[in-house]
C-alpha positions in Angstrom: 19.5 -12.7 -152.1 21.6 -12.5 -155.3 23.3 -9.1 -155.6 21.5 -6.8 -158.0 24.9 -6.2 -159.7 25.1 -9.8 -160.4 21.5 -9.9 -161.7 22.2 -7.1 -164.1 25.2 -9.0 -165.9 23.1 -12.0 -166.8 23.8 -11.6 -170.5 27.5 -11.3 -169.9 27.5 -14.3 -167.7 25.6 -16.3 -170.4 28.2 -15.8 -173.0 30.9 -16.9 -170.5 28.9 -19.9 -169.7 28.4 -20.8 -173.5 31.9 -20.4 -174.5 33.6 -21.9 -171.5 36.1 -25.0 -171.8 36.4 -27.8 -171.2 32.6 -27.7 -170.7 30.0 -25.1 -170.0 30.6 -23.6 -166.7 30.8 -20.3 -164.8 32.3 -18.6 -161.9 30.8 -15.5 -160.2 32.4 -13.5 -157.4 30.3 -11.9 -154.7 27.3 -13.8 -155.8 25.0 -13.3 -152.9 24.3 -10.2 -150.7 27.3 -10.0 -148.4 25.1 -9.9 -145.3 23.0 -12.8 -146.5 26.1 -15.0 -147.3 27.7 -14.1 -143.8 24.4 -15.4 -142.2 24.6 -18.5 -144.2 28.2 -18.9 -142.9 27.5 -18.1 -139.3 24.6 -20.7 -139.3 26.7 -23.5 -141.0 26.0 -26.7 -139.0 28.8 -28.2 -136.9 30.5 -31.5 -138.0 28.5 -34.5 -136.8 29.7 -38.1 -137.2 26.2 -39.3 -138.4 26.1 -37.0 -141.3 29.8 -38.1 -142.3 29.2 -41.8 -143.2 31.0 -43.1 -146.3 29.7 -45.7 -148.8 31.0 -48.4 -146.3 29.1 -47.0 -143.5 32.3 -45.6 -141.8 32.8 -42.1 -140.4 34.8 -40.2 -143.0 36.1 -36.7 -143.3 33.1 -35.4 -145.3 29.8 -34.3 -143.7 26.7 -33.7 -145.7 23.5 -32.3 -144.5 20.6 -32.5 -146.9 17.9 -31.5 -144.4 18.7 -27.9 -145.2 15.5 -26.6 -143.7 16.3 -27.8 -140.3 19.8 -26.1 -140.1 18.8 -22.5 -139.3 16.6 -19.6 -140.2 19.2 -18.3 -142.8 19.0 -21.7 -144.5 15.1 -21.7 -144.4 15.4 -18.3 -146.2 17.8 -19.6 -148.8 15.5 -22.7 -149.4 12.7 -20.3 -150.0 14.7 -18.1 -152.4 15.8 -21.1 -154.4 12.3 -21.6 -155.3 11.6 -18.0 -156.5 11.1 -17.1 -160.1 13.8 -14.5 -159.7 16.4 -17.2 -158.9 15.2 -19.9 -161.2 14.9 -17.4 -164.1 18.3 -16.1 -163.6 20.0 -19.4 -163.7 17.9 -20.4 -166.8 19.0 -17.1 -168.4 22.6 -17.7 -167.6 22.7 -21.4 -168.7 20.2 -21.3 -171.5 18.2 -24.3 -169.9 14.6 -23.4 -169.4 12.2 -25.0 -167.1 14.7 -25.8 -164.3 13.4 -27.9 -161.4 14.4 -27.3 -157.9 15.1 -30.4 -155.7 13.3 -30.0 -152.4 15.1 -33.0 -151.0 18.6 -31.8 -151.8 19.4 -35.4 -152.7 23.3 -35.5 -152.5 23.6 -31.7 -152.1 23.0 -29.3 -149.2 25.8 -28.3 -147.0 29.1 -30.0 -147.5 32.1 -29.8 -145.1 35.4 -31.5 -146.0 38.1 -31.6 -143.3 41.8 -31.6 -143.7 43.2 -34.4 -145.8 39.8 -34.9 -147.9 39.9 -34.8 -151.7 37.5 -35.9 -154.4 38.4 -37.8 -157.4 37.3 -36.7 -160.7 33.8 -38.0 -161.6 30.6 -37.4 -163.3 27.4 -37.2 -161.4 24.5 -39.6 -161.4 22.3 -38.3 -164.3 18.7 -38.9 -163.0 17.0 -37.9 -159.8 16.9 -41.0 -157.7 13.2 -40.8 -157.1 11.9 -38.9 -160.0 12.4 -39.2 -163.7 14.1 -35.8 -163.9 17.3 -35.3 -165.7 20.1 -33.7 -163.8 21.3 -30.5 -165.7 23.2 -28.3 -163.4 25.5 -28.0 -160.4 25.7 -24.7 -158.3 28.3 -24.5 -155.8 28.5 -21.8 -153.2 31.7 -21.5 -151.3 31.9 -20.2 -147.7 35.6 -20.0 -146.9 36.4 -16.4 -146.0 40.2 -16.9 -146.1 41.5 -19.6 -148.4 44.8 -20.0 -150.3 45.3 -21.9 -153.5 48.2 -23.7 -151.7 45.8 -25.3 -149.3 44.2 -27.4 -151.9 40.4 -28.3 -151.9 40.3 -26.3 -155.1 37.6 -27.3 -157.7 39.0 -29.1 -160.8 37.3 -29.3 -164.2 38.7 -32.0 -166.5 38.4 -32.6 -170.3 39.1 -36.3 -169.7 40.8 -37.2 -166.4 41.8 -40.6 -167.9 44.1 -38.9 -170.3 44.8 -35.5 -168.6 47.2 -35.3 -165.6 46.3 -32.0 -164.8 42.7 -30.2 -164.7 41.8 -27.8 -167.4 40.4 -25.2 -165.0 41.1 -24.8 -161.4 38.9 -22.7 -159.1 39.9 -21.6 -155.4 36.9 -22.1 -153.0 36.8 -18.4 -151.9 34.0 -17.0 -150.0 30.9 -16.1 -151.7 32.3 -17.5 -154.9 29.5 -19.3 -157.0 30.3 -21.8 -159.6 27.7 -23.2 -162.0 28.4 -26.0 -164.4 26.4 -28.4 -166.6 26.1 -32.1 -165.6 26.5 -34.4 -168.5 28.3 -37.5 -169.6 31.6 -35.6 -170.0 31.4 -33.0 -167.0 34.4 -34.5 -165.0 35.1 -32.7 -161.8 36.6 -33.0 -158.4 39.0 -31.3 -156.0 42.6 -31.8 -154.9 43.7 -32.9 -151.4 43.1 -30.2 -148.5 46.4 -29.5 -147.0 45.7 -26.8 -144.2 49.0 -25.6 -142.7 49.5 -26.4 -138.9 51.6 -23.1 -138.2 49.3 -20.5 -139.7 46.8 -18.8 -137.6 43.8 -18.4 -137.9 43.3 -21.3 -140.4 39.7 -22.2 -141.4 38.6 -25.6 -139.7 37.4 -27.2 -143.0 36.3 -26.5 -146.4 32.6 -25.5 -146.4 30.1 -25.1 -149.2 26.7 -25.5 -150.4 25.9 -27.7 -153.3 22.7 -27.4 -155.2 21.5 -29.6 -158.1 18.8 -28.6 -160.7 17.0 -30.7 -163.1 14.4 -30.8 -166.0 11.8 -33.1 -167.0 13.2 -33.5 -170.4 16.5 -33.4 -172.1 17.8 -33.1 -175.7 18.1 -36.8 -177.1 21.6 -36.2 -178.1 22.7 -35.5 -174.4 20.6 -38.3 -172.9 22.3 -41.5 -171.6 20.9 -44.5 -169.6 20.5 -44.2 -165.8 23.7 -44.4 -163.9 25.1 -43.5 -160.6 28.2 -41.3 -159.7 31.2 -42.6 -162.1 34.5 -42.0 -160.5 37.9 -42.1 -162.2 40.9 -42.6 -159.7 43.8 -40.2 -159.8 46.7 -41.4 -161.9 50.4 -41.5 -161.0 52.0 -38.1 -160.5 53.6 -36.9 -163.6 57.1 -37.3 -162.0 56.7 -41.1 -162.1 58.7 -41.7 -165.2 61.4 -44.1 -166.1 64.6 -43.4 -164.2 62.8 -41.5 -161.3 64.1 -42.3 -157.8 61.3 -42.9 -155.4 61.2 -40.5 -152.5 59.4 -41.0 -149.2 56.6 -38.6 -150.3 56.4 -40.9 -153.7 56.0 -44.0 -151.5 53.2 -42.4 -149.4 51.4 -41.4 -152.6 51.6 -45.0 -153.9 50.2 -46.2 -150.9 47.4 -43.8 -150.8 46.6 -44.6 -154.4 46.5 -48.4 -153.7 44.6 -48.1 -150.4 42.0 -45.9 -152.4 41.6 -48.6 -155.1 41.4 -51.3 -152.6 38.7 -49.5 -150.9 36.8 -49.1 -154.1 37.2 -52.8 -155.0 35.9 -53.7 -151.6 32.7 -51.4 -152.2 32.0 -52.9 -155.6 32.3 -56.5 -153.8 30.0 -55.3 -151.2 27.3 -53.9 -153.7 27.7 -57.1 -155.7 26.8 -59.2 -152.5 23.6 -57.1 -151.8 22.5 -57.7 -155.5 23.0 -61.3 -155.1 21.3 -61.4 -151.8 18.3 -59.4 -153.1 18.1 -62.0 -156.0 17.6 -64.8 -153.3 14.6 -63.2 -151.5 11.2 -62.3 -152.4 9.1 -63.3 -155.4 11.4 -61.9 -158.0 14.3 -63.8 -156.3 12.0 -67.1 -156.4 11.2 -66.7 -160.0 14.9 -66.2 -161.0 15.8 -69.2 -159.0 13.4 -71.4 -160.7 14.4 -70.0 -164.1 18.0 -70.7 -163.5 17.2 -74.2 -162.3 15.2 -74.9 -165.3 17.8 -73.6 -167.5 20.6 -75.9 -166.1 18.4 -78.9 -166.2 17.4 -78.1 -169.8 21.1 -78.0 -170.7 21.8 -81.5 -169.2 
């Protein structure tokens, strides 16, 4: 499925990947055979609420289909190709990471559809496969948007450190058949800005569409290895115009409200997770043992 012209440039792409900043990454134009990529777009699944539930169990503006093989024949063909030596060897050659493992369950990956108004805060990804002892090493994003303007947002943003940098180091427009590959590490901060599709421009894409593929290895260099963690988000800072003496506009007030609402939702999510953990401690054999240990400790302190 990868165009022969792309396969022939593996060495050039490898050099670009190695030298890229703020961390190793690469964008390839016209990645797949044009007809194959069009088939994938034509077979893209429709937005369904059951695939758009957020961390709070509410229907959001992002739908994710991890059951890729159930989508269409085009996606079954893609799934088979991802397992071939041609594909895996090419990705290994470009990135310098040998023995890559394909995730047959597409955990967190698959088709991603983001509607107007959606954004994704800068984050670093979970670092181990949820059900295996595999180290997460690479993200591969294939964009499926035949007509997309930078002004519409939804652009991939790579950061050196979003806690310090108000603007990203790299911005990539999610154009059709553009592939982005980047390492996943403890510093691979990435996200995308708010999608702002125009209401008076026709035809306008209905949403931002992409396929996300994640690759793993059974081992990782010790210097790059960290304790297991889930996705770590960094909320967006105040816009650069927010300085002493700045007069707030209506747009500024809306920006502040959005940032505060986002943080409130994140705090609610953390409280809910803490409640689930506490409830889990109260049930089952482990919960009973913890209860007895805490009870004995309190009585001993008396």
